[in-house]
Every structure is written in C-alpha cells, then in structure tokens.
VOBA-1610 file (N, C-alpha, C; in pm, whole numbers, padded with zeros to 5 digits, always signed):
BEGIN
Met+00085-00119+00000Met+00000+00000+00000Met+00089+00124+00000Pro+00069+00217-00092Pro+00155+00336-00098Pro+00134+00425+00024Ser+00239+00494+00056Ser+00229+00584+00171Ser+00153+00711+00132Leu+00109+00785+00232Leu+00034+00908+00209Leu+00121+01012+00140Lys+00249+01013+00171Lys+00340+01110+00111Lys+00350+01089-00041Ser+00361+00965-00085Ser+00373+00940-00228Ser+00245+00978-00304Gln+00130+00965-00240Gln+00006+01004-00305Gln+00003+01155-00330Trp+00050+01235-00238Trp+00052+01379-00256Trp+00149+01420-00365Val+00261+01349-00376Val+00358+01381-00481Val+00294+01356-00618Ile+00222+01248-00633Ile+00156+01219-00760Ile+00051+01326-00792Arg-00025+01366-00693Arg-00128+01467-00717Arg-00067+01602-00753Arg+00043+01636-00692Arg+00107+01765-00727Arg+00154+01764-00872Lys+00197+01650-00919Lys+00241+01642-01058Lys+00122+01646-01154Gln+00006+01603-01110Gln-00111+01600-01196Gln-00178+01737-01208Ile-00161+01823-01110Ile-00230+01953-01109Ile-00192+02038-01230Pro-00064+02057-01264Pro-00034+02139-01382Pro-00091+02082-01511Ser-00089+01951-01527Ser-00145+01894-01650Ser-00296+01910-01654Met-00361+01900-01539Met-00506+01921-01535Met-00541+02066-01567Leu-00462+02159-01515Leu-00485+02300-01546Leu-00463+02329-01694Leu-00360+02270-01750Leu-00331+02291-01892Leu-00445+02235-01978Leu-00492+02117-01946Leu-00605+02060-02021Leu-00731+02145-02006Ser-00753+02201-01889Ser-00869+02288-01868Ser-00862+02413-01954Val-00745+02474-01960Val-00727+02594-02042Val-00743+02561-02189Ile-00684+02450-02231Ile-00695+02409-02372Ile-00841+02381-02408Gly-00918+02326-02316Gly-01059+02300-02342Gly-01144+02426-02337Ala-01104+02523-02256Ala-01183+02645-02240Ala-01171+02737-02362Ile-01061+02734-02430Ile-01041+02825-02544Ile-01140+02796-02657Pro-01152+02672-02705Pro-01253+02650-02810Pro-01396+02670-02762Leu-01420+02641-02636Leu-01554+02662-02582Leu-01591+02810-02583Ser-01497+02896-02547Ser-01527+03040-02547Ser-01551+03091-02689Phe-01477+03040-02786Phe-01501+03079-02925Phe-01638+03033-02972Ala-01678+02913-02933Ala-01810+02862-02973Ala-01922+02944-02911Ile-01906+02982-02787Ile-02008+03065-02721Ile-02018+03201-02789Ala-01905+03261-02819Ala-01906+03392-02887Ala-01967+03380-03026Trp-01940+03272-03097Trp-01990+03253-03233Trp-02142+03239-03235Phe-02198+03163-03140Phe-02341+03134-03142Phe-02425+03230-03058Ser-02365+03319-02982Ser-02444+03407-02895Ser-02537+03498-02975His-02490+03550-03088His-02575+03637-03170His-02695+03559-03224Asp-02671+03437-03273Asp-02779+03355-03326Asp-02884+03324-03220Val-02840+03296-03099Val-02932+03265-02990Val-03014+03389-02953Lys-02951+03506-02947Lys-03024+03628-02913Lys-03126+03662-03020Val-03092+03642-03147Val-03188+03667-03256Val-03306+03571-03243Trp-03278+03445-03215Trp-03385+03346-03199Trp-03475+03381-03082Gln-03417+03428-02971Gln-03497+03464-02853Gln-03586+03583-02880Asn-03548+03671-02971Asn-03623+03792-03000Asn-03699+03784-03132Asp-03738+03665-03170Asp-03819+03642-03291Asp-03757+03699-03417Gly-03627+03691-03428Gly-03559+03733-03550Gly-03542+03882-03566Val-03571+03962-03464Val-03561+04108-03474Val-03428+04153-03413Trp-03345+04215-03495Trp-03221+04275-03446Trp-03180+04386-03541Cys-03103+04479-03490Cys-03054+04588-03573Cys-02923+04640-03514Ala-02856+04723-03589Ala-02729+04780-03543Ala-02739+04931-03546Asn-02693+04993-03441Asn-02686+05139-03434Asn-02541+05180-03451Phe-02515+05274-03540Phe-02381+05325-03563Phe-02374+05469-03513Tyr-02269+05501-03443Tyr-02252+05634-03382Tyr-02140+05709-03451Ser-02140+05839-03436Ser-02042+05924-03504Ser-01899+05901-03455Asp-01883+05849-03335Asp-01748+05823-03285Asp-01694+05687-03329Gly-01769+05616-03414Gly-01724+05489-03469Gly-01775+05366-03398Arg-01848+05386-03290Arg-01902+05271-03216Arg-02014+05205-03294Arg-02028+05076-03271Arg-02141+05002-03327Arg-02207+04926-03212Glu-02337+04936-03203Glu-02411+04868-03098Glu-02518+04781-03163Ile-02515+04653-03135Ile-02616+04562-03187Ile-02721+04544-03079Val-02847+04568-03116Val-02958+04555-03021Val-03060+04457-03077Tyr-03140+04403-02988Tyr-03233+04296-03023Tyr-03373+04330-02977Gly-03472+04280-03048Gly-03611+04288-03007Gly-03666+04429-03005Ser-03734+04464-02895Ser-03802+04594-02885Ser-03704+04711-02881Ala-03578+04688-02851Ala-03480+04797-02849Ala-03458+04853-02989Cys-03490+04777-03093Cys-03475+04825-03231Cys-03580+04930-03265Ser-03698+04921-03207Ser-03806+05012-03243Ser-03800+05144-03167Arg-03715+05152-03065Arg-03705+05279-02991Arg-03630+05382-03073Gln-03682+05502-03080Gln-03618+05610-03154Gln-03547+05702-03057Gly-03418+05675-03035Gly-03341+05760-02945Gly-03269+05869-03019Asp-03219+05967-02949Asp-03148+06078-03015Asp-03009+06037-03054Ser-02956+05922-03006Ser-02822+05880-03040Ser-02817+05793-03165Gln-02931+05759-03222Gln-02931+05675-03341Gln-02910+05761-03465Val-02840+05704-03560Val-02811+05775-03685Val-02893+05716-03796
//
C-alpha cells in the first residue's frame, strides 16, 4: 500500500497537467459561445435585431423591442 506522502507527490504532478487541459478546453468553448451568442439572441427575439452606428465609430447591436425605440443617439 503506498504511503500518504507518495500520493501527494503524484497529485502535485497532476495539477499542472489538469490546469493545462482545462485551459486548452476552455479556449474552443469560449469561441463557440461567442460565435453562437448572436444567433441565440436573434432566436430569442423572434428574428428582430438591428445595429446602431454612432459618429465616434461605435457600433451597438440591439435585439427585439430595443430596435423600435427612436433615441437621439441613433443615426
């Protein structure tokens, strides 16, 4: 039966590899979430979305009832 000390040594060696695998797995997941977030928001708002462009170069994408509001900042 292995001693308690040897078990901790093995676990310490496994932690960096587990962290590396977690980071490697999180990167594609974050790209997938960013890629599909617009599609999901459009689906949630019955296909209604629009983009507001401002004079300082900003672009704001809004969904649903926010598209029908006529604000003074819209161009």
